[in-house]
N, C-alpha and C positions, 0 to 999 in steps of 0.2 A: 699833939697825935703823932705817934714816931714817921721816922722818916721813910720807910718800908710804906706804909698805910696812906702819906703825902704822897709818892708815888703812884700807888697803889688808885687813889681818889683821883688825880689829875690823868691817867692814861686812861680811865673811864670815861671820860670827857674829849679824850683824845681820840680813839673807838669811836663814839656816838657821833661826832663831828665829820668824820671820815667815811663813815657808814654812808652820813648826807651827801658827802660830796661825791664818794665814788660813783651812786646812784645816777647822776649826773655828768662824770666825767667823759661821756660820746659825745656831748654837746660842747666840746671845744675845737673842735676841729669841721670846717665845713666842707660839705658830702657825706654826713654819716648818716644824715635822716633827708626824707625830702617832704614836701608837701605840694600835692598837684588839687590842684582850683577846677571844676565844673560847673557850668552854668547851663541848666535842662530847660527847657520851653516845648509846648506844642503849638506850633503855629500854624497848624491845620492837622483833621484829622488826618492818622495814616502818617503824618512826619514827626519826628520826634528832633528838635535842632539843640546841638552843644556846642559848647566856646570852651575847649579844654586849654587851662592853663598850667604848661609841664619848663620845670625849670631849664634854660637852655642850653647850658653847658653837657645834661646830665642828659637830654635828649640828644644831641650831636650824639653822644661816643655810648649808646646804649643802639639808637637805630642804627648807626654806622655799625656797629658789632652783628646786632643782631643779619642786616641786610647784608654786610659783607661789606659794604659800601666801603672802601679807605679815602675817595675822594670828598664823601661827606664828611668825615673826619676831619681831612684837612683843612677843606674852607671854612669849616665852621668852628672849629678850633681858631682858625685863623684872626676869622671874625670876630668869635668871643676875646681869645686876647686885646686886639681894636678896641673892644668897646663901643664897636659901630652897629647902632642896632639898624641898618637899612642893611648892612650887608651880611647882618645878619639873619634879617629876615632873607636875602637872597640864597645866600646860603642854603637855610631850609626849600625855599621854592624850588632851587634846581634840581634836588633829592626828593623832589616831596613824595613818588612814590613807593621810597625808605622808609621813612617816617609816616606816613599813613600806614603801611604795613606794620609798621613795629606799634603805633597806637592801636590799631584795630584788633590787632590781634591778643591787645592785650586791654582793652575798654569793650565794653558793649553792652546792648541796651536788646533785651528782650519785651513782648507782649503777651502777654498772660504765655510764657512758656514756649512763643517763636522766635526765632532770633529776626534782629529786625536789618537791614543793607546799608552799611555804612556809606556816604558817599564826599567827598572834599566839599565843604559850601562855600568857598571862600578865601581871601587871601592871607597868610603867616602875618603875623604883626606882633611886635614885643612891647613888652611893658615892664618897668620893674618894679617888684614886692622883695618886700625888704633889703633893699641895694641889692638883689640880683635879678637880672635877667632871665624874663621869662617869655615863652614862645605860646602865642594863643591860635589854637588849631583850630577851626571853627567845621564840624562835622555834619550831617541832615542825614537822620537810620530810619527807613523808611519800611513804616508797621504797617501791621493788621490793622484797616480801619474803624473795627467792631472789638478792639482792644478793651478790656476794663481795669487794668492795670500793668504799669511797664515795672522791670525788674531791671536796675543799672548793677552791672558787674566789672569794679578795676583790681588788676593785677599790674598796675603800672608800675615799673622799676622798681622788680621785687628782690629779695637780698642776695635769690641765686645768680644774680648777674655779677656780685661783688664790690657794683661800687658804689650804691649806697647800704641803710638797712632800716626797716619800720617805713614806708614809705608813708604818710597819712593820703587818701581822698578825697575831699569835700567837695560833698556835692550839694550845690543849691537846685530847689527845683518846683517847676510850675507845673505839672501833670495829672491829668484823671482829676480834675476838682477838687486838687489836695495841692497845696504850696507847704515848703520848708526846707529843711535840709538835713544830711548826713555824714555819718563821718564812715569812709572805710579803711579798712587794712587789713594785715593778712590774715588778722583773726578773724573778721570778720569783711570778706571782700562783694558781699553785694547787698543790695536793699531791695523795699519793695514798696511803692509808691503808698502803697495802703498797709503800712508799716504802724504800727501801736509807738502810742505817747513815750510809752516805758523805753521803749526800742531808743526810738529819738534820742530821750534824756538821758538814758544808759551811753548813749554812743559818746556823747558831747560831754557826760561830765569823767569820762574815762580820757577823753582827748584832751580833756583839763589838766587833769592829775598830772598824765603821761607830760604833759606842756611842762609843767612845774617843776618836776621831776629829771627829766631833760635838759630845763636850762639853768647852768650853772648859775647865770650871772644873777637872774632871781634868787636863788636860794644860797649864795652868798650874800647878797642885798640880807634876805632873812636873819642869819646867824650875824651880820656886824647887829642888825635888830636887837638880834637876843645878847650877844656880850656885853651891848651897851647898858644895859637896863637894866637897874640897879633894882628894882622890888616886881612882883606879879602885874602888880596893878600897871609899870609903865611898861611892859611887852603889851600886854593885853590891849593899851591904848594905843600901843605904837601897830600894833597889828591887825588894831579897827578902823584906827587910822588910814593905814597905807590902802587897805581892804574898798575902805571909802571914796578915795580918792580914785586906784584907777577902778572903780564902778564907774564913777564919774567917767571920764574918758573913754572905758568899755562904749556907753549908752550914745556918748557924743559922735564918736566914729558910726559906730552902726545909724544914725540919723544922719550921716552927711553934715553935721554940725561942726565937727573939726576934724583936721586934714593935715596931718605933719609929715613929713619926708622923714624914710627912716634914715636918713642921712643925719638928721639934728637928732632923732631919737633914741638910736644905738649909742653915740658917746654919749650922750646924757644919762642915759642908764649906764653903761662903765662908769664915770662920773658920778653918782649916787653912789653904787657900790662903796668908791674910796673915800667920799665925805663922810659919812655912817661911818662908816669902821673909824676913816681918821678921829673923829668926833672924841668916839672912847680912849682912842692913844690919849689926844690931845688934856683931858680931862686928869688922863691917870700921872700925866706927866707933872702938870700943874699942882694935882692934890696929892699925887701918890698915893697909902695905904689909907686917903679918905676918900677916893675917888667914889666910891659909893654911898658914900654919905650923902645924906639929902640935905638942901639949906628950906630950915624955916623960917620962911616968910609969910606972915599974914596966913589968916585961913582958905583953906581952898575946898572945896565938897570933893573934890579930883586929889587932892594928897597930892597935887603936883609942885615944885620949885622950878621958879626962874628957868633955870635949864631945862626941866622937862618939858615942859609948854615949846620953850624953843626948839628942843626936837623934836616934839610931835609938828611945827612947824614947816619946819623941813624936810619929814617923813609925810606930809601931804603934796607939797611940791613934786617931789619927788615919784611919791603915786602915782599924779597924775600922768607923769611920761612914762611911766610902767607900764601902766594902763594902753598906753597908745603901742605899746611892743604888745601885750597879749590879744589887742585887737590884731594885730598887725598878722600875725598867728592864725586867726581866719579868714584872712582877706578880704576884709572891710576895706574897704574904699569905693565904695560908689555911696550914692546920698539918699537916703530914706532906705536903706535896704531892712526893713519889716522881718523876712521871712528870714534872717538872720540871727534878730534879735531873742526870739527865743532860746536857739543855740547856744548864742552868747550867753546868757546870762547862767545857765545851765554848766558852759566850759568856764563859769564863776565860779559858779558852787565846788566843781572839782579842783579848781585850784586853790577855794580856801580851804578845803578840807587836808591836802596835802601839808598847805603851810600850818595849818592847827595842830596837825599830827607832829612835826619838827619842833613845831615848839612844844607841846609835850613830852617828846622826849632828851631834848638838849636841856630847856630852860630847866627842870627838875634838878640835873648834874651838876648844872653851872652854881645852884641857889645853896645845892647843898654842901659843894666844894667852897663856895665863899663861907658859908655857915661857922663847918667846921675847920676850915683853914683857909681863915682868911688873903696871908700872903699867895698862897699857892693859887686859891681861884683868882686874883690877882693878877698872876703869871700867866693861868691857862686862857682869860678873857684879853688878855693886850697881846698874847700869840695871836691865837687867832682875829684879834683885829688887824693887829701888822698882814698877816697872810693875805689876810682879806683886802687890807686897802692897798696892798701892793698890785693883787691881779688887776682891781680894779682900776689902776691908775696904768697898770702895764695894754692893756684893753681900751683905754677910751686914748692911749696914742695911738694904737693900732689904727682903732675904728673915725679919729679924725684924721691919719694918714694912708687910710684905706684898705691896711695892708690885710 
């Protein structure tokens, strides 16, 4: 192959990988996106009780800006910097009017088209989700007693405020003899308790797809798997193993049987990226141009050599941890959360669809390059693995140190 053709082939692979990474760049910094969690129930006729979980620092700055309440910003920011949950709750309580005014302006419940009246129904509390402090605000909405259907609307933390973009509101509800969950955003800001199952399916399928595309750590893990796969069967088996593993922890988290703090999950996810990418670099360093060769040891119906089997074991173990990270994105932190189980499984389907699409785009290009020009292919996969491994190590150190 002429040098110009080699450069063009390598450039095609680089462009494909860059396109995949570009879709995820917004996730590199905290604060670009946010997720609001809402639990809505009907304790008695004419009442809808909601508990709204909002990212604490974002709530403080948004409510202070909306209400021109600089003392709220000063007190809330000081409590956030100190990491003191009691002081954080106290700052919100001292400026409850500003906070409640902001939230109720952008979040509401209607019954048969008539707006329900919100009142604060308890104290602010603080909890941690994915290593981020969240404020819980209980609100009681008084509605017409004979309503047959309720609509929930959310426009919390809109793009126009300039603090975040693409806020998701995940609502778990038990209303009007219906139970389930819904995902709201700027494109779909409201839902009805009588929504169809196809609407619910699409909401969480889209949420899963967007979560993978917006999570550069999971994409880099997948790219590390692709770069280190020598044959089509290896990436298929690796992707299937990864899917099975994170599906297991998805379900266990939904059933409340597994609960692992984000302070452990997030560093291990970063470490998994570095290890899987580093595996390919180590093999390349040891075997050079023969790194893509298979070792013929005995017969195997899956046609895997010892290195392939060992890699699958590592992928499965790390997949279990990634599953906890995916579950954390849906706020699965309560035992026997059956109402979210269906949504979680659909969320998983969205993740797998995007994962498969990335494999279909990137792997054939690498396979073609390896076949036509093995040395160039080796350098291309090595470069991908080196960049991915370096980023994984940097994130691991940052997450361990809490940076």
